[in-house]
Structures are given as C-alpha cells and as structure tokens.
PDB file of N, CA, C and O in Angstrom:
ATOM      1  N   MET A   1     -39.840 -12.241 -22.312  1.00  0.00           N
ATOM      2  CA  MET A   1     -40.645 -13.214 -22.254  1.00  0.00           C
ATOM      3  C   MET A   1     -41.355 -12.759 -23.400  1.00  0.00           C
ATOM      4  O   MET A   1     -41.477 -11.545 -23.563  1.00  0.00           O
ATOM      5  N   ILE A   2     -41.880 -13.629 -24.285  1.00  0.00           N
ATOM      6  CA  ILE A   2     -42.558 -13.526 -25.474  1.00  0.00           C
ATOM      7  C   ILE A   2     -44.202 -14.234 -24.761  1.00  0.00           C
ATOM      8  O   ILE A   2     -44.345 -15.370 -24.308  1.00  0.00           O
ATOM      9  N   ILE A   3     -45.148 -13.264 -24.852  1.00  0.00           N
ATOM     10  CA  ILE A   3     -46.064 -13.413 -24.375  1.00  0.00           C
ATOM     11  C   ILE A   3     -47.136 -13.575 -25.999  1.00  0.00           C
ATOM     12  O   ILE A   3     -47.247 -12.895 -27.019  1.00  0.00           O
ATOM     13  N   ARG A   4     -47.683 -14.704 -25.549  1.00  0.00           N
ATOM     14  CA  ARG A   4     -48.364 -14.794 -26.948  1.00  0.00           C
ATOM     15  C   ARG A   4     -50.404 -14.375 -26.238  1.00  0.00           C
ATOM     16  O   ARG A   4     -51.254 -14.282 -25.352  1.00  0.00           O
ATOM     17  N   TYR A   5     -49.894 -14.285 -27.810  1.00  0.00           N
ATOM     18  CA  TYR A   5     -51.952 -13.742 -27.091  1.00  0.00           C
ATOM     19  C   TYR A   5     -52.669 -13.708 -28.744  1.00  0.00           C
ATOM     20  O   TYR A   5     -52.016 -13.615 -29.784  1.00  0.00           O
ATOM     21  N   VAL A   6     -54.533 -13.835 -28.607  1.00  0.00           N
ATOM     22  CA  VAL A   6     -54.808 -13.554 -29.762  1.00  0.00           C
ATOM     23  C   VAL A   6     -55.753 -12.430 -29.379  1.00  0.00           C
ATOM     24  O   VAL A   6     -56.577 -12.645 -28.490  1.00  0.00           O
ATOM     25  N   ALA A   7     -55.705 -11.387 -29.910  1.00  0.00           N
ATOM     26  CA  ALA A   7     -57.289 -10.241 -29.369  1.00  0.00           C
ATOM     27  C   ALA A   7     -57.895 -10.187 -31.067  1.00  0.00           C
ATOM     28  O   ALA A   7     -57.312 -10.328 -32.142  1.00  0.00           O
ATOM     29  N   ASN A   8     -59.406  -9.902 -30.691  1.00  0.00           N
ATOM     30  CA  ASN A   8     -59.815 -10.161 -31.643  1.00  0.00           C
ATOM     31  C   ASN A   8     -59.702 -11.361 -32.767  1.00  0.00           C
ATOM     32  O   ASN A   8     -59.574 -10.909 -33.905  1.00  0.00           O
ATOM     33  N   ASN A   9     -59.724 -12.860 -32.676  1.00  0.00           N
ATOM     34  CA  ASN A   9     -58.842 -13.442 -33.782  1.00  0.00           C
ATOM     35  C   ASN A   9     -58.042 -12.973 -34.202  1.00  0.00           C
ATOM     36  O   ASN A   9     -58.073 -13.390 -35.360  1.00  0.00           O
ATOM     37  N   LEU A  10     -57.007 -12.148 -34.097  1.00  0.00           N
ATOM     38  CA  LEU A  10     -55.906 -12.497 -34.775  1.00  0.00           C
ATOM     39  C   LEU A  10     -55.027 -12.099 -33.664  1.00  0.00           C
ATOM     40  O   LEU A  10     -55.164 -11.331 -32.711  1.00  0.00           O
ATOM     41  N   PRO A  11     -53.562 -13.282 -34.315  1.00  0.00           N
ATOM     42  CA  PRO A  11     -52.943 -13.761 -32.603  1.00  0.00           C
ATOM     43  C   PRO A  11     -51.391 -12.671 -33.044  1.00  0.00           C
ATOM     44  O   PRO A  11     -50.988 -12.087 -34.050  1.00  0.00           O
ATOM     45  N   GLY A  12     -51.010 -12.827 -31.890  1.00  0.00           N
ATOM     46  CA  GLY A  12     -50.150 -10.806 -31.972  1.00  0.00           C
ATOM     47  C   GLY A  12     -48.748 -12.017 -30.942  1.00  0.00           C
ATOM     48  O   GLY A  12     -48.988 -13.096 -30.402  1.00  0.00           O
ATOM     49  N   GLU A  13     -47.773 -11.483 -30.992  1.00  0.00           N
ATOM     50  CA  GLU A  13     -46.858 -11.279 -29.835  1.00  0.00           C
ATOM     51  C   GLU A  13     -46.643 -10.329 -28.666  1.00  0.00           C
ATOM     52  O   GLU A  13     -47.448  -9.417 -28.482  1.00  0.00           O
ATOM     53  N   LEU A  14     -45.789 -10.468 -28.016  1.00  0.00           N
ATOM     54  CA  LEU A  14     -45.063  -8.831 -26.947  1.00  0.00           C
ATOM     55  C   LEU A  14     -43.759  -9.336 -26.054  1.00  0.00           C
ATOM     56  O   LEU A  14     -43.554 -10.073 -25.090  1.00  0.00           O
ATOM     57  N   PRO A  15     -42.965  -8.452 -27.001  1.00  0.00           N
ATOM     58  CA  PRO A  15     -41.996  -9.286 -25.909  1.00  0.00           C
ATOM     59  C   PRO A  15     -42.122  -8.426 -24.954  1.00  0.00           C
ATOM     60  O   PRO A  15     -42.418  -7.251 -25.172  1.00  0.00           O
ATOM     61  N   LEU A  16     -41.848  -9.059 -23.426  1.00  0.00           N
ATOM     62  CA  LEU A  16     -42.255  -8.208 -22.174  1.00  0.00           C
ATOM     63  C   LEU A  16     -40.477  -8.967 -20.873  1.00  0.00           C
ATOM     64  O   LEU A  16     -40.265 -10.175 -20.763  1.00  0.00           O
ATOM     65  N   PRO A  17     -39.925  -8.298 -20.433  1.00  0.00           N
ATOM     66  CA  PRO A  17     -39.211  -8.613 -19.568  1.00  0.00           C
ATOM     67  C   PRO A  17     -39.468  -9.006 -18.475  1.00  0.00           C
ATOM     68  O   PRO A  17     -40.071  -8.228 -17.737  1.00  0.00           O
ATOM     69  N   SER A  18     -39.050 -10.559 -17.895  1.00  0.00           N
ATOM     70  CA  SER A  18     -39.673 -11.628 -17.096  1.00  0.00           C
ATOM     71  C   SER A  18     -39.772 -10.783 -15.855  1.00  0.00           C
ATOM     72  O   SER A  18     -40.875 -10.795 -15.308  1.00  0.00           O
ATOM     73  N   SER A  19     -39.232 -10.366 -15.545  1.00  0.00           N
ATOM     74  CA  SER A  19     -39.545  -9.295 -13.754  1.00  0.00           C
ATOM     75  C   SER A  19     -40.634  -8.481 -14.057  1.00  0.00           C
ATOM     76  O   SER A  19     -41.579  -8.188 -13.324  1.00  0.00           O
ATOM     77  N   TYR A  20     -40.400  -8.119 -15.280  1.00  0.00           N
ATOM     78  CA  TYR A  20     -42.093  -6.934 -15.302  1.00  0.00           C
ATOM     79  C   TYR A  20     -43.608  -7.609 -15.198  1.00  0.00           C
ATOM     80  O   TYR A  20     -44.585  -7.203 -14.570  1.00  0.00           O
ATOM     81  N   VAL A  21     -43.472  -8.652 -15.942  1.00  0.00           N
ATOM     82  CA  VAL A  21     -44.260  -9.581 -15.836  1.00  0.00           C
ATOM     83  C   VAL A  21     -44.638 -10.195 -14.472  1.00  0.00           C
ATOM     84  O   VAL A  21     -45.631  -9.905 -13.806  1.00  0.00           O
ATOM     85  N   ASP A  22     -43.925 -10.861 -14.246  1.00  0.00           N
ATOM     86  CA  ASP A  22     -44.304 -11.266 -12.514  1.00  0.00           C
ATOM     87  C   ASP A  22     -45.251 -10.439 -11.267  1.00  0.00           C
ATOM     88  O   ASP A  22     -45.806 -10.711 -10.202  1.00  0.00           O
ATOM     89  N   GLN A  23     -45.003  -9.165 -12.247  1.00  0.00           N
ATOM     90  CA  GLN A  23     -45.087  -8.074 -10.617  1.00  0.00           C
ATOM     91  C   GLN A  23     -46.337  -7.856 -11.543  1.00  0.00           C
ATOM     92  O   GLN A  23     -47.116  -7.627 -10.618  1.00  0.00           O
ATOM     93  N   ARG A  24     -47.043  -7.762 -12.551  1.00  0.00           N
ATOM     94  CA  ARG A  24     -48.416  -7.451 -12.978  1.00  0.00           C
ATOM     95  C   ARG A  24     -49.451  -8.615 -12.869  1.00  0.00           C
ATOM     96  O   ARG A  24     -49.063  -9.783 -12.875  1.00  0.00           O
ATOM     97  N   SER A  25     -50.960  -8.238 -12.754  1.00  0.00           N
ATOM     98  CA  SER A  25     -51.726  -9.298 -12.939  1.00  0.00           C
ATOM     99  C   SER A  25     -52.194  -9.811 -14.569  1.00  0.00           C
ATOM    100  O   SER A  25     -51.834  -9.223 -15.589  1.00  0.00           O
ATOM    101  N   PRO A  26     -52.955 -10.876 -14.540  1.00  0.00           N
ATOM    102  CA  PRO A  26     -53.445 -11.394 -15.507  1.00  0.00           C
ATOM    103  C   PRO A  26     -54.507 -10.132 -16.538  1.00  0.00           C
ATOM    104  O   PRO A  26     -54.505  -9.790 -17.720  1.00  0.00           O
ATOM    105  N   GLU A  27     -55.189  -9.815 -15.507  1.00  0.00           N
ATOM    106  CA  GLU A  27     -56.015  -8.497 -16.474  1.00  0.00           C
ATOM    107  C   GLU A  27     -54.983  -7.480 -17.338  1.00  0.00           C
ATOM    108  O   GLU A  27     -55.081  -7.127 -18.514  1.00  0.00           O
ATOM    109  N   ASP A  28     -53.860  -7.103 -16.236  1.00  0.00           N
ATOM    110  CA  ASP A  28     -52.701  -6.014 -16.148  1.00  0.00           C
ATOM    111  C   ASP A  28     -52.636  -6.212 -17.655  1.00  0.00           C
ATOM    112  O   ASP A  28     -52.959  -5.368 -18.491  1.00  0.00           O
ATOM    113  N   LEU A  29     -52.165  -7.469 -17.898  1.00  0.00           N
ATOM    114  CA  LEU A  29     -51.081  -8.270 -19.625  1.00  0.00           C
ATOM    115  C   LEU A  29     -52.025  -7.887 -20.389  1.00  0.00           C
ATOM    116  O   LEU A  29     -51.800  -7.103 -21.310  1.00  0.00           O
ATOM    117  N   ALA A  30     -53.850  -8.620 -20.011  1.00  0.00           N
ATOM    118  CA  ALA A  30     -54.501  -8.323 -20.947  1.00  0.00           C
ATOM    119  C   ALA A  30     -54.557  -6.750 -21.968  1.00  0.00           C
ATOM    120  O   ALA A  30     -54.790  -6.605 -23.168  1.00  0.00           O
ATOM    121  N   GLU A  31     -54.303  -5.958 -21.119  1.00  0.00           N
ATOM    122  CA  GLU A  31     -54.535  -4.919 -21.351  1.00  0.00           C
ATOM    123  C   GLU A  31     -53.286  -4.287 -22.346  1.00  0.00           C
ATOM    124  O   GLU A  31     -53.237  -3.775 -23.464  1.00  0.00           O
ATOM    125  N   LEU A  32     -52.404  -4.598 -21.371  1.00  0.00           N
ATOM    126  CA  LEU A  32     -50.981  -4.784 -22.369  1.00  0.00           C
ATOM    127  C   LEU A  32     -51.103  -4.780 -24.046  1.00  0.00           C
ATOM    128  O   LEU A  32     -50.846  -3.975 -24.941  1.00  0.00           O
ATOM    129  N   ALA A  33     -51.825  -6.599 -23.924  1.00  0.00           N
ATOM    130  CA  ALA A  33     -52.022  -7.133 -25.358  1.00  0.00           C
ATOM    131  C   ALA A  33     -53.059  -6.548 -25.898  1.00  0.00           C
ATOM    132  O   ALA A  33     -53.128  -6.310 -27.104  1.00  0.00           O
ATOM    133  N   ALA A  34     -54.272  -6.164 -24.769  1.00  0.00           N
ATOM    134  CA  ALA A  34     -54.639  -5.717 -26.309  1.00  0.00           C
ATOM    135  C   ALA A  34     -53.962  -4.189 -27.156  1.00  0.00           C
ATOM    136  O   ALA A  34     -53.985  -4.247 -28.385  1.00  0.00           O
ATOM    137  N   ALA A  35     -53.527  -3.200 -26.675  1.00  0.00           N
ATOM    138  CA  ALA A  35     -52.886  -2.417 -26.860  1.00  0.00           C
ATOM    139  C   ALA A  35     -51.923  -2.363 -28.152  1.00  0.00           C
ATOM    140  O   ALA A  35     -51.951  -1.759 -29.224  1.00  0.00           O
ATOM    141  N   ALA A  36     -51.092  -3.251 -27.556  1.00  0.00           N
ATOM    142  CA  ALA A  36     -49.777  -4.065 -28.596  1.00  0.00           C
ATOM    143  C   ALA A  36     -50.812  -4.100 -29.676  1.00  0.00           C
ATOM    144  O   ALA A  36     -50.816  -3.216 -30.533  1.00  0.00           O
ATOM    145  N   HIS A  37     -51.878  -5.278 -29.690  1.00  0.00           N
ATOM    146  CA  HIS A  37     -52.922  -5.934 -30.787  1.00  0.00           C
ATOM    147  C   HIS A  37     -53.573  -4.060 -31.655  1.00  0.00           C
ATOM    148  O   HIS A  37     -54.171  -4.022 -32.731  1.00  0.00           O
ATOM    149  N   TRP A  38     -53.191  -2.670 -30.730  1.00  0.00           N
ATOM    150  CA  TRP A  38     -53.767  -1.733 -31.824  1.00  0.00           C
ATOM    151  C   TRP A  38     -52.658  -1.273 -31.852  1.00  0.00           C
ATOM    152  O   TRP A  38     -53.155  -0.234 -31.417  1.00  0.00           O
ATOM    153  N   ARG A  39     -52.040  -1.128 -31.906  1.00  0.00           N
ATOM    154  CA  ARG A  39     -50.509  -0.256 -32.113  1.00  0.00           C
ATOM    155  C   ARG A  39     -49.887  -1.379 -33.544  1.00  0.00           C
ATOM    156  O   ARG A  39     -48.776  -1.276 -34.064  1.00  0.00           O
ATOM    157  N   ASP A  40     -50.803  -2.242 -33.865  1.00  0.00           N
ATOM    158  CA  ASP A  40     -49.955  -3.186 -34.939  1.00  0.00           C
ATOM    159  C   ASP A  40     -50.909  -3.436 -35.916  1.00  0.00           C
ATOM    160  O   ASP A  40     -50.717  -3.948 -37.019  1.00  0.00           O
ATOM    161  N   HIS A  41     -51.485  -3.218 -35.651  1.00  0.00           N
ATOM    162  CA  HIS A  41     -53.083  -2.625 -36.942  1.00  0.00           C
ATOM    163  C   HIS A  41     -53.733  -1.369 -37.066  1.00  0.00           C
ATOM    164  O   HIS A  41     -54.911  -1.256 -37.404  1.00  0.00           O
ATOM    165  N   PRO A  42     -52.581   0.065 -36.653  1.00  0.00           N
ATOM    166  CA  PRO A  42     -53.223   1.184 -36.905  1.00  0.00           C
ATOM    167  C   PRO A  42     -53.926   1.694 -38.161  1.00  0.00           C
ATOM    168  O   PRO A  42     -54.279   2.865 -38.299  1.00  0.00           O
ATOM    169  N   GLU A  43     -54.139   0.534 -39.252  1.00  0.00           N
ATOM    170  CA  GLU A  43     -55.344   1.078 -39.903  1.00  0.00           C
ATOM    171  C   GLU A  43     -56.396   0.268 -39.907  1.00  0.00           C
ATOM    172  O   GLU A  43     -56.720  -0.369 -40.909  1.00  0.00           O
ATOM    173  N   ASP A  44     -57.223   0.198 -38.437  1.00  0.00           N
ATOM    174  CA  ASP A  44     -57.878  -0.410 -38.122  1.00  0.00           C
ATOM    175  C   ASP A  44     -58.109   0.768 -36.605  1.00  0.00           C
ATOM    176  O   ASP A  44     -57.231   1.310 -35.934  1.00  0.00           O
ATOM    177  N   THR A  45     -59.982   0.865 -36.428  1.00  0.00           N
ATOM    178  CA  THR A  45     -60.335   1.482 -35.415  1.00  0.00           C
ATOM    179  C   THR A  45     -60.697   0.814 -34.206  1.00  0.00           C
ATOM    180  O   THR A  45     -61.697   0.096 -34.241  1.00  0.00           O
ATOM    181  N   PRO A  46     -60.120   0.917 -33.251  1.00  0.00           N
ATOM    182  CA  PRO A  46     -60.064  -0.285 -32.325  1.00  0.00           C
ATOM    183  C   PRO A  46     -61.208   0.120 -31.632  1.00  0.00           C
ATOM    184  O   PRO A  46     -61.440   1.222 -31.135  1.00  0.00           O
ATOM    185  N   THR A  47     -62.165  -1.278 -31.657  1.00  0.00           N
ATOM    186  CA  THR A  47     -63.365  -1.368 -30.977  1.00  0.00           C
ATOM    187  C   THR A  47     -63.979  -0.919 -30.135  1.00  0.00           C
ATOM    188  O   THR A  47     -64.095   0.285 -30.361  1.00  0.00           O
ATOM    189  N   PHE A  48     -64.776  -1.369 -28.688  1.00  0.00           N
ATOM    190  CA  PHE A  48     -65.285  -0.327 -27.654  1.00  0.00           C
ATOM    191  C   PHE A  48     -64.510  -1.675 -26.903  1.00  0.00           C
ATOM    192  O   PHE A  48     -63.512  -1.348 -26.262  1.00  0.00           O
ATOM    193  N   VAL A  49     -64.940  -3.609 -26.895  1.00  0.00           N
ATOM    194  CA  VAL A  49     -64.265  -4.667 -26.714  1.00  0.00           C
ATOM    195  C   VAL A  49     -64.024  -5.296 -27.525  1.00  0.00           C
ATOM    196  O   VAL A  49     -64.683  -5.636 -28.507  1.00  0.00           O
ATOM    197  N   THR A  50     -62.197  -5.722 -26.933  1.00  0.00           N
ATOM    198  CA  THR A  50     -61.779  -6.355 -27.614  1.00  0.00           C
ATOM    199  C   THR A  50     -61.181  -7.447 -26.932  1.00  0.00           C
ATOM    200  O   THR A  50     -60.561  -7.125 -25.918  1.00  0.00           O
ATOM    201  N   VAL A  51     -61.211  -8.987 -27.299  1.00  0.00           N
ATOM    202  CA  VAL A  51     -61.581 -10.349 -27.132  1.00  0.00           C
ATOM    203  C   VAL A  51     -60.018 -10.468 -27.018  1.00  0.00           C
ATOM    204  O   VAL A  51     -59.291 -10.413 -28.010  1.00  0.00           O
ATOM    205  N   VAL A  52     -59.720 -10.574 -26.195  1.00  0.00           N
ATOM    206  CA  VAL A  52     -57.891 -11.067 -25.649  1.00  0.00           C
ATOM    207  C   VAL A  52     -57.710 -12.340 -25.196  1.00  0.00           C
ATOM    208  O   VAL A  52     -57.521 -12.174 -23.991  1.00  0.00           O
ATOM    209  N   HIS A  53     -57.630 -13.910 -25.496  1.00  0.00           N
ATOM    210  CA  HIS A  53     -57.200 -14.816 -25.230  1.00  0.00           C
ATOM    211  C   HIS A  53     -55.550 -14.788 -25.119  1.00  0.00           C
ATOM    212  O   HIS A  53     -54.837 -14.767 -26.123  1.00  0.00           O
ATOM    213  N   MET A  54     -54.980 -14.789 -23.618  1.00  0.00           N
ATOM    214  CA  MET A  54     -53.738 -15.053 -22.739  1.00  0.00           C
ATOM    215  C   MET A  54     -53.057 -16.532 -23.759  1.00  0.00           C
ATOM    216  O   MET A  54     -52.981 -17.475 -22.971  1.00  0.00           O
ATOM    217  N   ARG A  55     -52.849 -16.724 -24.372  1.00  0.00           N
ATOM    218  CA  ARG A  55     -52.510 -17.848 -25.121  1.00  0.00           C
ATOM    219  C   ARG A  55     -51.260 -18.772 -24.740  1.00  0.00           C
ATOM    220  O   ARG A  55     -51.122 -19.994 -24.766  1.00  0.00           O
ATOM    221  N   ASP A  56     -50.419 -17.751 -24.384  1.00  0.00           N
ATOM    222  CA  ASP A  56     -49.019 -18.487 -23.765  1.00  0.00           C
ATOM    223  C   ASP A  56     -48.350 -17.209 -23.207  1.00  0.00           C
ATOM    224  O   ASP A  56     -47.817 -16.317 -23.867  1.00  0.00           O
ATOM    225  N   VAL A  57     -48.552 -17.340 -21.124  1.00  0.00           N
ATOM    226  CA  VAL A  57     -47.443 -16.474 -20.789  1.00  0.00           C
ATOM    227  C   VAL A  57     -47.191 -17.420 -19.923  1.00  0.00           C
ATOM    228  O   VAL A  57     -47.978 -18.088 -19.253  1.00  0.00           O
ATOM    229  N   ASP A  58     -45.372 -17.455 -20.005  1.00  0.00           N
ATOM    230  CA  ASP A  58     -44.520 -18.417 -19.781  1.00  0.00           C
ATOM    231  C   ASP A  58     -44.757 -19.970 -19.345  1.00  0.00           C
ATOM    232  O   ASP A  58     -44.287 -20.696 -18.469  1.00  0.00           O
ATOM    233  N   GLY A  59     -45.911 -20.155 -20.594  1.00  0.00           N
ATOM    234  CA  GLY A  59     -46.154 -21.270 -20.942  1.00  0.00           C
ATOM    235  C   GLY A  59     -47.327 -21.929 -20.026  1.00  0.00           C
ATOM    236  O   GLY A  59     -47.556 -23.075 -19.639  1.00  0.00           O
ATOM    237  N   HIS A  60     -48.097 -20.404 -19.827  1.00  0.00           N
ATOM    238  CA  HIS A  60     -49.919 -20.649 -18.646  1.00  0.00           C
ATOM    239  C   HIS A  60     -50.824 -20.153 -20.030  1.00  0.00           C
ATOM    240  O   HIS A  60     -50.476 -19.357 -20.903  1.00  0.00           O
ATOM    241  N   ASP A  61     -51.717 -20.684 -19.943  1.00  0.00           N
ATOM    242  CA  ASP A  61     -52.517 -20.328 -21.020  1.00  0.00           C
ATOM    243  C   ASP A  61     -53.477 -19.456 -19.757  1.00  0.00           C
ATOM    244  O   ASP A  61     -54.177 -20.168 -19.037  1.00  0.00           O
ATOM    245  N   LEU A  62     -53.486 -18.384 -19.587  1.00  0.00           N
ATOM    246  CA  LEU A  62     -54.545 -17.333 -18.297  1.00  0.00           C
ATOM    247  C   LEU A  62     -56.037 -17.516 -18.590  1.00  0.00           C
ATOM    248  O   LEU A  62     -56.895 -17.496 -17.708  1.00  0.00           O
ATOM    249  N   GLY A  63     -56.337 -17.735 -20.178  1.00  0.00           N
ATOM    250  CA  GLY A  63     -57.671 -18.116 -20.454  1.00  0.00           C
ATOM    251  C   GLY A  63     -57.961 -16.142 -21.134  1.00  0.00           C
ATOM    252  O   GLY A  63     -57.213 -15.165 -21.110  1.00  0.00           O
ATOM    253  N   LEU A  64     -59.440 -16.346 -21.676  1.00  0.00           N
ATOM    254  CA  LEU A  64     -60.234 -15.049 -22.370  1.00  0.00           C
ATOM    255  C   LEU A  64     -60.473 -13.965 -21.586  1.00  0.00           C
ATOM    256  O   LEU A  64     -61.215 -14.089 -20.612  1.00  0.00           O
ATOM    257  N   PHE A  65     -59.861 -12.701 -21.902  1.00  0.00           N
ATOM    258  CA  PHE A  65     -60.599 -11.560 -21.202  1.00  0.00           C
ATOM    259  C   PHE A  65     -60.875 -10.412 -22.145  1.00  0.00           C
ATOM    260  O   PHE A  65     -60.109 -10.021 -23.026  1.00  0.00           O
ATOM    261  N   GLU A  66     -62.209  -9.862 -21.813  1.00  0.00           N
ATOM    262  CA  GLU A  66     -62.350  -8.520 -21.826  1.00  0.00           C
ATOM    263  C   GLU A  66     -62.102  -7.483 -21.798  1.00  0.00           C
ATOM    264  O   GLU A  66     -62.940  -7.249 -20.927  1.00  0.00           O
ATOM    265  N   VAL A  67     -61.699  -6.603 -21.960  1.00  0.00           N
ATOM    266  CA  VAL A  67     -61.274  -5.197 -22.331  1.00  0.00           C
ATOM    267  C   VAL A  67     -61.104  -4.318 -23.282  1.00  0.00           C
ATOM    268  O   VAL A  67     -60.653  -4.307 -24.427  1.00  0.00           O
ATOM    269  N   ARG A  68     -61.718  -3.354 -22.309  1.00  0.00           N
ATOM    270  CA  ARG A  68     -62.742  -2.729 -22.818  1.00  0.00           C
ATOM    271  C   ARG A  68     -62.200  -1.058 -22.920  1.00  0.00           C
ATOM    272  O   ARG A  68     -61.363  -0.751 -22.071  1.00  0.00           O
ATOM    273  N   CYS A  69     -62.564  -0.120 -23.764  1.00  0.00           N
ATOM    274  CA  CYS A  69     -61.624   1.064 -25.037  1.00  0.00           C
ATOM    275  C   CYS A  69     -62.130   1.848 -24.222  1.00  0.00           C
ATOM    276  O   CYS A  69     -63.299   1.984 -24.582  1.00  0.00           O
ATOM    277  N   GLU A  70     -61.879   2.654 -23.024  1.00  0.00           N
ATOM    278  CA  GLU A  70     -62.971   3.553 -22.034  1.00  0.00           C
ATOM    279  C   GLU A  70     -61.936   4.936 -23.001  1.00  0.00           C
ATOM    280  O   GLU A  70     -60.813   4.652 -23.416  1.00  0.00           O
ATOM    281  N   GLN A  71     -62.549   6.355 -23.225  1.00  0.00           N
ATOM    282  CA  GLN A  71     -61.577   7.106 -23.094  1.00  0.00           C
ATOM    283  C   GLN A  71     -61.876   7.658 -21.726  1.00  0.00           C
ATOM    284  O   GLN A  71     -63.056   7.710 -21.380  1.00  0.00           O
ATOM    285  N   ARG A  72     -60.684   8.183 -20.700  1.00  0.00           N
ATOM    286  CA  ARG A  72     -61.031   8.729 -19.386  1.00  0.00           C
ATOM    287  C   ARG A  72     -60.048  10.191 -19.781  1.00  0.00           C
ATOM    288  O   ARG A  72     -59.118  10.052 -20.576  1.00  0.00           O
ATOM    289  N   PRO A  73     -60.313  11.453 -19.216  1.00  0.00           N
ATOM    290  CA  PRO A  73     -59.396  12.754 -19.610  1.00  0.00           C
ATOM    291  C   PRO A  73     -58.077  12.561 -18.704  1.00  0.00           C
ATOM    292  O   PRO A  73     -57.953  11.646 -17.889  1.00  0.00           O
ATOM    293  N   VAL A  74     -57.153  13.505 -18.950  1.00  0.00           N
ATOM    294  CA  VAL A  74     -56.107  12.979 -18.168  1.00  0.00           C
ATOM    295  C   VAL A  74     -55.676  14.720 -17.867  1.00  0.00           C
ATOM    296  O   VAL A  74     -55.570  15.732 -18.560  1.00  0.00           O
ATOM    297  N   PHE A  75     -55.539  14.417 -16.649  1.00  0.00           N
ATOM    298  CA  PHE A  75     -54.882  16.088 -16.194  1.00  0.00           C
ATOM    299  C   PHE A  75     -53.930  16.015 -15.516  1.00  0.00           C
ATOM    300  O   PHE A  75     -53.755  15.186 -14.623  1.00  0.00           O
ATOM    301  N   THR A  76     -52.635  17.515 -16.098  1.00  0.00           N
ATOM    302  CA  THR A  76     -51.821  17.712 -15.755  1.00  0.00           C
ATOM    303  C   THR A  76     -51.186  18.527 -15.167  1.00  0.00           C
ATOM    304  O   THR A  76     -50.998  19.506 -15.887  1.00  0.00           O
ATOM    305  N   ALA A  77     -50.760  18.620 -14.224  1.00  0.00           N
ATOM    306  CA  ALA A  77     -50.497  20.287 -13.480  1.00  0.00           C
ATOM    307  C   ALA A  77     -49.335  20.156 -13.321  1.00  0.00           C
ATOM    308  O   ALA A  77     -48.486  19.269 -13.239  1.00  0.00           O
ATOM    309  N   SER A  78     -49.516  22.038 -13.268  1.00  0.00           N
ATOM    310  CA  SER A  78     -47.979  22.851 -13.694  1.00  0.00           C
ATOM    311  C   SER A  78     -47.670  24.188 -12.600  1.00  0.00           C
ATOM    312  O   SER A  78     -47.788  25.386 -12.860  1.00  0.00           O
ATOM    313  N   GLN A  79     -47.287  23.626 -11.449  1.00  0.00           N
ATOM    314  CA  GLN A  79     -47.288  25.749 -10.875  1.00  0.00           C
ATOM    315  C   GLN A  79     -47.077  26.209 -11.492  1.00  0.00           C
ATOM    316  O   GLN A  79     -46.342  26.091 -12.473  1.00  0.00           O
ATOM    317  N   LEU A  80     -47.854  27.115 -10.986  1.00  0.00           N
ATOM    318  CA  LEU A  80     -47.826  28.670 -11.364  1.00  0.00           C
ATOM    319  C   LEU A  80     -46.693  29.295 -10.505  1.00  0.00           C
ATOM    320  O   LEU A  80     -46.368  28.917  -9.380  1.00  0.00           O
ATOM    321  N   ARG A  81     -46.076  30.437 -11.306  1.00  0.00           N
ATOM    322  CA  ARG A  81     -45.333  31.288 -10.812  1.00  0.00           C
ATOM    323  C   ARG A  81     -46.082  32.757 -10.140  1.00  0.00           C
ATOM    324  O   ARG A  81     -46.400  33.753 -10.790  1.00  0.00           O
ATOM    325  N   GLN A  82     -46.231  32.565  -8.786  1.00  0.00           N
ATOM    326  CA  GLN A  82     -47.177  34.025  -8.520  1.00  0.00           C
ATOM    327  C   GLN A  82     -46.392  35.579  -9.019  1.00  0.00           C
ATOM    328  O   GLN A  82     -45.224  35.743  -9.373  1.00  0.00           O
ATOM    329  N   ALA A  83     -46.979  36.118  -8.953  1.00  0.00           N
ATOM    330  CA  ALA A  83     -46.917  37.248 -10.038  1.00  0.00           C
ATOM    331  C   ALA A  83     -46.858  38.128  -8.719  1.00  0.00           C
ATOM    332  O   ALA A  83     -46.786  39.355  -8.798  1.00  0.00           O
TER     333      ALA A  83
END
C-alpha cells in the first residue's frame, strides 16, 4: 500500500504492507510519515513540530497531525559475567 501524505507542506509517499497499516493507529502512521519525511530531506534539520496531513491511507483522508520530535534516552542492557 502507498500512503500519501504532506509534511510541512511537502508531499511524500510511504510504501508499507497493508497488513502492517491495518494494525497501526492513525497517530502511529503520522509518526512514520514524519520520520520518512525527514529521511527524504537529510539536508534539512528536523523541526520540533512537523505538521503531517495523512491525505490518502487506503483511500481515506485521516486528517492533520502534529508530530513532535522529542529526544529520549535509549537504554540497552547486557548481562555481565561474574568474576
């Protein structure tokens, strides 16, 4: 399935499997579209807020979304060997 969106007034497309799209909320899809938008425009610095219009998801207009770019720490654990 091809999802068509507009992020910060620039059109974009995001190919995703239909089964994947069916299991995601509109907010999840807007977040994916915002991430795809910034991947497609690496010369630009991501804005704190990206306005995403999910204009065609399986023939439906899902409306406008405000997607915030928030940095969060990522923690990765690995087990230590005991001496």
